[in-house]
TORPA-4810 file (N, C-alpha, C, O; in nm, 3 decimals):
<nodes>
NODE_1_-2.295_0.564_7.093_-2.307_0.407_7.029_-2.320_0.321_7.141_-2.245_0.323_7.239_M
NODE_2_-2.430_0.235_7.123_-2.448_0.129_7.216_-2.366_-0.013_7.195_-2.354_-0.060_7.082_K
NODE_3_-2.311_-0.074_7.308_-2.219_-0.145_7.279_-2.282_-0.283_7.325_-2.337_-0.282_7.435_I
NODE_4_-2.281_-0.415_7.243_-2.329_-0.538_7.281_-2.211_-0.648_7.258_-2.139_-0.662_7.159_E
NODE_5_-2.215_-0.724_7.383_-2.097_-0.819_7.346_-2.212_-0.963_7.361_-2.298_-0.985_7.446_L
NODE_6_-2.173_-1.034_7.254_-2.231_-1.183_7.264_-2.163_-1.251_7.383_-2.054_-1.208_7.421_I
NODE_7_-2.225_-1.364_7.450_-2.208_-1.433_7.564_-2.058_-1.470_7.568_-1.978_-1.441_7.658_Q
NODE_8_-2.035_-1.537_7.456_-1.881_-1.583_7.467_-1.775_-1.496_7.461_-1.671_-1.534_7.514_P
NODE_9_-1.779_-1.380_7.403_-1.684_-1.260_7.406_-1.710_-1.222_7.549_-1.602_-1.211_7.608_A
NODE_10_-1.811_-1.199_7.625_-1.837_-1.149_7.740_-1.742_-1.220_7.838_-1.660_-1.172_7.916_A
NODE_11_-1.780_-1.356_7.811_-1.716_-1.449_7.928_-1.571_-1.448_7.890_-1.501_-1.475_7.988_N
NODE_12_-1.503_-1.426_7.779_-1.359_-1.399_7.771_-1.290_-1.283_7.832_-1.179_-1.285_7.885_V
NODE_13_-1.400_-1.145_7.812_-1.361_-1.026_7.852_-1.327_-1.050_8.011_-1.217_-1.017_8.057_L
NODE_14_-1.435_-1.115_8.098_-1.417_-1.115_8.234_-1.304_-1.228_8.277_-1.263_-1.234_8.393_F
NODE_15_-1.261_-1.313_8.175_-1.186_-1.416_8.219_-1.011_-1.401_8.209_-0.926_-1.481_8.249_D
NODE_16_-0.996_-1.295_8.155_-0.855_-1.210_8.139_-0.796_-1.128_8.241_-0.863_-1.061_8.320_V
NODE_17_-0.675_-1.134_8.241_-0.592_-1.048_8.391_-0.627_-0.919_8.340_-0.645_-0.875_8.226_P
NODE_18_-0.630_-0.868_8.457_-0.706_-0.692_8.455_-0.620_-0.608_8.327_-0.680_-0.533_8.251_D
NODE_19_-0.465_-0.633_8.315_-0.405_-0.567_8.194_-0.485_-0.579_8.073_-0.530_-0.478_8.019_D
NODE_20_-0.510_-0.710_8.019_-0.563_-0.755_7.917_-0.719_-0.695_7.900_-0.760_-0.639_7.798_M
NODE_21_-0.796_-0.718_8.019_-0.921_-0.663_8.012_-0.925_-0.511_7.976_-1.013_-0.468_7.901_H
NODE_22_-0.815_-0.417_8.034_-0.825_-0.309_8.000_-0.821_-0.272_7.841_-0.903_-0.205_7.777_E
NODE_23_-0.690_-0.343_7.793_-0.648_-0.308_7.640_-0.796_-0.347_7.565_-0.848_-0.259_7.496_E
NODE_24_-0.860_-0.477_7.577_-0.971_-0.492_7.497_-1.096_-0.376_7.535_-1.184_-0.354_7.451_I
NODE_25_-1.096_-0.319_7.638_-1.200_-0.209_7.681_-1.147_-0.103_7.576_-1.231_-0.049_7.503_I
NODE_26_-1.020_-0.073_7.564_-1.007_0.016_7.503_-1.013_0.017_7.340_-1.048_0.107_7.264_T
NODE_27_-0.964_-0.122_7.311_-0.995_-0.152_7.156_-1.163_-0.122_7.152_-1.191_-0.039_7.065_L
NODE_28_-1.265_-0.164_7.217_-1.389_-0.158_7.219_-1.445_0.002_7.207_-1.522_0.037_7.118_I
NODE_29_-1.391_0.094_7.312_-1.372_0.242_7.297_-1.344_0.294_7.138_-1.424_0.355_7.067_D
NODE_30_-1.231_0.257_7.110_-1.171_0.307_6.995_-1.234_0.274_6.874_-1.223_0.345_6.774_S
NODE_31_-1.323_0.134_6.878_-1.392_0.130_6.750_-1.532_0.192_6.751_-1.605_0.199_6.652_V
NODE_32_-1.554_0.226_6.842_-1.716_0.249_6.893_-1.695_0.423_6.865_-1.798_0.483_6.834_A
NODE_33_-1.568_0.503_6.873_-1.576_0.612_6.829_-1.512_0.662_6.707_-1.496_0.783_6.694_S
NODE_34_-1.473_0.578_6.612_-1.397_0.586_6.479_-1.533_0.541_6.373_-1.575_0.429_6.343_A
NODE_35_-1.580_0.675_6.333_-1.681_0.637_6.228_-1.628_0.558_6.104_-1.711_0.518_6.022_P
NODE_36_-1.508_0.536_6.086_-1.449_0.468_5.983_-1.455_0.309_5.998_-1.443_0.228_5.907_E
NODE_37_-1.471_0.289_6.105_-1.496_0.139_6.167_-1.627_0.093_6.175_-1.648_-0.025_6.202_A
NODE_38_-1.730_0.184_6.152_-1.880_0.131_6.117_-1.921_0.070_6.033_-1.987_0.124_5.945_H
NODE_39_-1.896_-0.063_6.033_-1.913_-0.137_5.917_-1.978_-0.256_5.922_-1.940_-0.326_6.016_V
NODE_40_-2.086_-0.317_5.837_-2.179_-0.407_5.801_-2.144_-0.557_5.831_-2.215_-0.639_5.889_S
NODE_41_-2.025_-0.574_5.783_-1.938_-0.693_5.775_-1.875_-0.715_5.894_-1.870_-0.616_5.967_A
NODE_42_-1.812_-0.839_5.946_-1.743_-0.852_6.031_-1.617_-0.813_6.029_-1.550_-0.873_5.944_P
NODE_43_-1.554_-0.727_6.099_-1.424_-0.650_6.091_-1.336_-0.711_6.219_-1.392_-0.783_6.301_A
NODE_44_-1.196_-0.680_6.230_-1.127_-0.683_6.366_-1.030_-0.549_6.388_-0.992_-0.472_6.299_A
NODE_45_-1.005_-0.544_6.511_-0.931_-0.443_6.553_-0.818_-0.505_6.652_-0.838_-0.592_6.736_A
NODE_46_-0.707_-0.446_6.624_-0.595_-0.537_6.707_-0.511_-0.436_6.790_-0.461_-0.336_6.739_F
NODE_47_-0.498_-0.468_6.918_-0.408_-0.399_7.020_-0.265_-0.473_7.014_-0.220_-0.560_6.940_G
NODE_48_-0.212_-0.400_7.125_-0.050_-0.473_7.138_-0.065_-0.629_7.155_-0.005_-0.712_7.086_E
NODE_49_-0.157_-0.655_7.259_-0.176_-0.828_7.258_-0.323_-0.889_7.222_-0.339_-1.007_7.190_W
NODE_50_-0.423_-0.797_7.231_-0.561_-0.823_7.236_-0.604_-0.806_7.099_-0.520_-0.765_7.018_C
NODE_51_-0.737_-0.833_7.055_-0.786_-0.827_6.923_-0.924_-0.864_6.998_-0.943_-0.900_7.114_W
NODE_52_-1.028_-0.840_6.875_-1.195_-0.808_6.915_-1.242_-0.846_6.737_-1.182_-0.823_6.632_L
NODE_53_-1.352_-0.900_6.759_-1.412_-0.919_6.608_-1.543_-0.835_6.631_-1.612_-0.852_6.731_V
NODE_54_-1.571_-0.754_6.543_-1.713_-0.690_6.576_-1.780_-0.663_6.439_-1.720_-0.686_6.334_Y
NODE_55_-1.914_-0.609_6.441_-1.966_-0.562_6.341_-2.051_-0.463_6.396_-2.077_-0.472_6.516_T
NODE_56_-2.105_-0.359_6.322_-2.216_-0.255_6.365_-2.335_-0.264_6.268_-2.337_-0.289_6.148_T
NODE_57_-2.427_-0.239_6.351_-2.603_-0.270_6.280_-2.631_-0.114_6.355_-2.638_-0.098_6.477_H
NODE_58_-2.644_-0.005_6.253_-2.690_0.143_6.285_-2.615_0.184_6.388_-2.495_0.197_6.367_G
NODE_59_-2.667_0.214_6.522_-2.602_0.264_6.615_-2.539_0.160_6.742_-2.508_0.199_6.855_D
NODE_60_-2.532_0.043_6.700_-2.511_-0.070_6.785_-2.381_-0.125_6.746_-2.364_-0.167_6.631_V
NODE_61_-2.282_-0.129_6.838_-2.155_-0.209_6.825_-2.162_-0.345_6.851_-2.151_-0.367_6.971_L
NODE_62_-2.177_-0.447_6.783_-2.186_-0.585_6.816_-2.025_-0.667_6.845_-1.969_-0.696_6.740_E
NODE_63_-1.971_-0.695_6.937_-1.872_-0.762_6.990_-1.889_-0.896_6.964_-1.964_-0.951_7.044_V
NODE_64_-1.836_-0.975_6.864_-1.852_-1.102_6.818_-1.760_-1.179_6.904_-1.795_-1.288_6.949_L
NODE_65_-1.647_-1.128_6.928_-1.525_-1.224_6.984_-1.419_-1.152_7.028_-1.391_-1.046_6.970_D
NODE_66_-1.365_-1.186_7.107_-1.220_-1.130_7.185_-1.115_-1.207_7.199_-1.146_-1.322_7.167_V
NODE_67_-1.010_-1.198_7.232_-0.881_-1.270_7.266_-0.760_-1.220_7.268_-0.737_-1.120_7.200_G
NODE_68_-0.646_-1.286_7.353_-0.550_-1.221_7.384_-0.432_-1.305_7.336_-0.458_-1.422_7.310_C
NODE_69_-0.292_-1.258_7.317_-0.214_-1.353_7.264_-0.127_-1.393_7.386_-0.042_-1.480_7.372_A
NODE_70_-0.146_-1.334_7.502_-0.085_-1.406_7.615_-0.130_-1.399_7.745_-0.073_-1.462_7.834_R
</nodes>
């Protein structure tokens, strides 16, 4: 699956500490590999400290927003 991050999400991804960066990447990988997560409407995935908002279009996972609670 192809992964696209909109610019504000990419900015946050590279502006968080390394452990938060790793958690966000893990969330993206999990969503990309889970067929039930492929939705056309915006959806969210949550980790221990981080979250992401995404949607899918065919074989493209579009990450709309990411964030962390700490």
